[in-house]
C-alpha positions as CSV (number, residue, x, y, z in Angstrom):
1,M,7.6,7.9,-21.6
2,L,5.3,5.0,-22.7
3,A,5.5,6.2,-26.2
4,D,9.4,5.6,-26.1
5,F,8.7,1.9,-26.4
6,I,5.1,1.1,-27.1
7,T,4.1,1.5,-30.6
8,S,0.3,1.2,-30.2
9,K,-1.4,4.5,-29.2
10,S,-4.5,2.8,-27.9
11,R,-2.6,0.3,-25.9
12,I,-0.5,3.5,-24.5
13,K,-3.7,5.1,-23.4
14,L,-5.1,1.8,-21.9
15,I,-2.1,1.2,-19.8
16,Q,-2.0,5.1,-18.8
17,V,-5.6,4.5,-17.3
18,F,-4.4,1.5,-15.4
19,L,-1.3,3.1,-14.2
20,D,-3.4,6.3,-13.1
21,H,-5.5,3.7,-11.1
22,P,-3.6,0.6,-10.6
23,Y,-5.9,-0.9,-8.2
24,D,-9.2,-0.1,-10.0
25,M,-11.5,-2.1,-12.3
26,F,-12.8,-0.9,-15.5
27,H,-15.6,-2.0,-17.8
28,V,-14.9,-1.7,-21.6
29,R,-17.3,1.3,-22.1
30,E,-15.6,3.2,-19.2
31,L,-12.1,2.4,-20.9
32,V,-13.6,3.7,-24.3
33,R,-14.7,7.0,-22.4
34,R,-11.3,7.3,-20.9
35,T,-9.1,6.9,-23.9
36,G,-11.4,8.4,-26.5
37,D,-10.6,5.3,-28.8
38,E,-13.2,3.1,-30.8
39,I,-14.6,0.2,-29.1
40,N,-13.2,-2.5,-31.6
41,A,-9.4,-0.6,-30.8
42,V,-10.1,-0.8,-26.9
43,R,-11.1,-4.7,-27.0
44,R,-8.2,-5.5,-29.3
45,E,-5.8,-4.0,-26.9
46,L,-7.5,-5.5,-24.0
47,A,-7.3,-9.0,-25.2
48,F,-3.7,-8.4,-26.2
49,L,-2.6,-7.3,-22.8
50,E,-4.9,-9.9,-21.3
51,D,-3.3,-12.7,-23.3
52,K,0.4,-11.2,-22.1
53,S,-1.1,-11.7,-18.5
54,I,-0.7,-7.9,-17.9
55,L,-4.4,-7.5,-17.5
56,Q,-6.9,-9.8,-15.5
57,K,-10.6,-9.6,-16.2
58,E,-13.5,-10.5,-14.0
59,K,-17.2,-11.1,-15.0
60,R,-19.6,-9.5,-12.6
61,A,-23.4,-10.2,-13.5
62,N,-23.5,-9.6,-17.4
63,R,-20.4,-7.2,-17.4
64,V,-16.5,-7.9,-17.7
65,Y,-14.7,-5.9,-15.9
66,Y,-10.6,-5.4,-16.4
67,S,-7.7,-4.7,-13.9
68,L,-4.0,-4.8,-13.8
69,S,-2.8,-8.5,-12.9
70,K,-0.8,-8.5,-9.6
71,T,0.3,-11.9,-10.6
72,Y,2.1,-10.5,-13.7
73,P,6.0,-10.9,-13.4
74,F,6.5,-7.1,-13.8
75,Y,3.7,-5.9,-12.0
76,F,5.9,-3.8,-9.4
77,D,7.9,-2.5,-12.4
78,L,4.7,-1.4,-14.1
79,L,3.8,0.4,-10.7
80,R,7.4,2.0,-10.9
81,L,7.0,3.3,-14.5
82,G,3.4,4.7,-13.5
83,V,5.1,6.8,-10.7
84,K,7.2,8.2,-13.2
85,T,4.6,8.8,-15.9
86,T,1.5,9.9,-14.2
87,G,0.6,12.2,-11.4
88,L,2.9,14.1,-9.2
89,G,6.0,12.1,-10.4
90,A,5.4,12.9,-14.0
91,D,4.9,16.6,-13.1
92,I,8.1,16.6,-11.0
93,M,9.8,15.2,-14.5
94,K,8.3,17.5,-16.4
95,N,9.0,20.6,-14.2
96,R,12.3,19.5,-13.2
97,A,14.3,22.6,-14.3
98,K,11.9,24.9,-12.3
99,L,12.0,23.0,-9.0
100,G,15.7,23.6,-8.5
101,K,18.6,21.1,-8.1
102,I,17.2,17.7,-7.0
103,K,19.6,15.2,-5.8
104,Y,17.1,12.8,-4.8
105,A,13.4,12.4,-5.2
106,M,11.5,9.2,-4.1
107,F,8.1,8.0,-3.2
108,S,7.2,5.6,-0.5
109,G,6.0,2.1,-1.1
110,R,2.8,2.6,0.7
111,Y,2.0,5.8,-1.6
112,V,2.7,3.9,-4.6
113,K,0.4,1.0,-3.7
114,Q,-2.2,3.3,-2.4
115,V,-2.1,1.6,0.9
116,K,-3.7,3.3,3.9
117,K,-1.4,5.2,5.9
118,N,-0.8,6.9,9.1
119,V,-1.2,10.6,9.4
120,E,2.7,10.7,10.2
121,D,3.9,8.8,6.9
122,V,5.8,10.3,4.5
123,D,4.7,9.9,1.0
124,F,7.5,11.8,-0.8
125,L,11.1,12.7,0.0
126,I,12.9,15.2,-1.9
127,V,16.6,16.1,-1.5
128,G,18.4,19.1,-3.1
129,T,18.4,22.8,-3.6
130,I,14.3,23.0,-4.0
131,V,12.1,26.0,-5.0
132,I,9.4,25.1,-2.4
133,P,6.8,27.3,-3.6
134,E,7.0,25.6,-7.6
135,L,6.9,22.3,-5.4
136,S,4.2,23.3,-3.2
137,L,1.9,24.4,-6.4
138,L,2.5,20.5,-8.1
139,V,1.8,18.7,-4.7
140,R,-1.5,20.8,-4.2
141,N,-2.6,20.2,-7.9
142,E,-1.9,16.4,-7.2
143,E,-3.8,16.3,-4.1
144,A,-6.8,18.0,-5.7
145,K,-6.9,15.5,-8.3
146,I,-6.6,12.4,-6.3
147,G,-8.6,14.0,-3.3
148,T,-6.4,13.1,-0.5
149,E,-3.1,14.8,1.4
150,I,0.1,14.2,0.4
151,N,2.7,14.3,3.0
152,Y,6.0,15.3,1.7
153,T,9.5,16.3,3.2
154,V,12.1,18.7,1.5
155,M,15.6,18.7,2.8
156,T,19.0,20.1,1.6
157,E,21.5,17.7,0.8
158,D,23.6,19.0,4.1
159,E,20.7,18.4,6.3
160,F,19.9,15.0,4.4
161,A,23.7,13.8,5.1
162,F,23.8,15.3,8.5
163,R,20.7,13.2,9.7
164,K,21.6,10.3,7.9
165,S,25.0,10.3,9.7
166,R,23.1,10.8,13.2
167,H,20.8,8.1,12.4
168,D,17.8,10.6,12.9
169,P,14.7,8.3,13.6
170,F,12.6,10.4,11.2
171,L,14.8,9.9,8.3
172,S,15.7,6.6,9.1
173,G,12.0,5.3,9.3
174,I,11.6,6.9,5.6
175,L,14.6,5.1,4.3
176,A,13.8,1.7,6.0
177,G,10.5,1.6,4.3
178,S,9.7,0.3,0.6
179,R,10.7,3.0,-2.0
180,I,10.5,4.1,-5.6
181,M,13.2,6.3,-6.8
182,L,12.4,9.2,-9.4
183,I,15.4,10.8,-9.4
184,G,18.6,10.1,-8.2
185,D,20.5,6.6,-7.2
186,E,19.2,4.5,-4.8
187,E,22.2,3.1,-3.5
188,S,24.4,6.0,-3.1
189,M,21.1,7.6,-1.2
190,L,21.4,4.7,1.1
191,E,25.5,5.0,1.4
């Protein structure tokens, strides 16, 4: 979790807001409402994050808005961190024992970057012996939060290995795209 390496509680809350909504811009007052922190603490942390080029600010009329900086050298690393600490990724990590034995779990890069997708694109792939009702509940809860459908695929390890060995077009299409690994080793998954 973010608290493992960030000591400022205000900074953790701010970064969490930006990781929950990586492509949105926020006014200071909105950030104060979302974090529940004092305005001076929020301003201090915003200045720090802007100084480190993690955030960028943009003036519109008489207001200043902040967003994650896409030019930050670790921007995509932040997105990866966000997938594991917020939303469905965090729920899966928290409920991992209830979900069964997970060998691999990955999000598509398009899902993480919130790029508009085709109806048949898979947002999330999970491989292992999965308790599907538990996973479905987590997915439905996340869909309700974000207001959009999450397309996911569940495979056993045997099915995954068989389809991969046969160069199944469906699985090959998933593996050919960019991805963020939630659980498991990417190299062994692709071997």
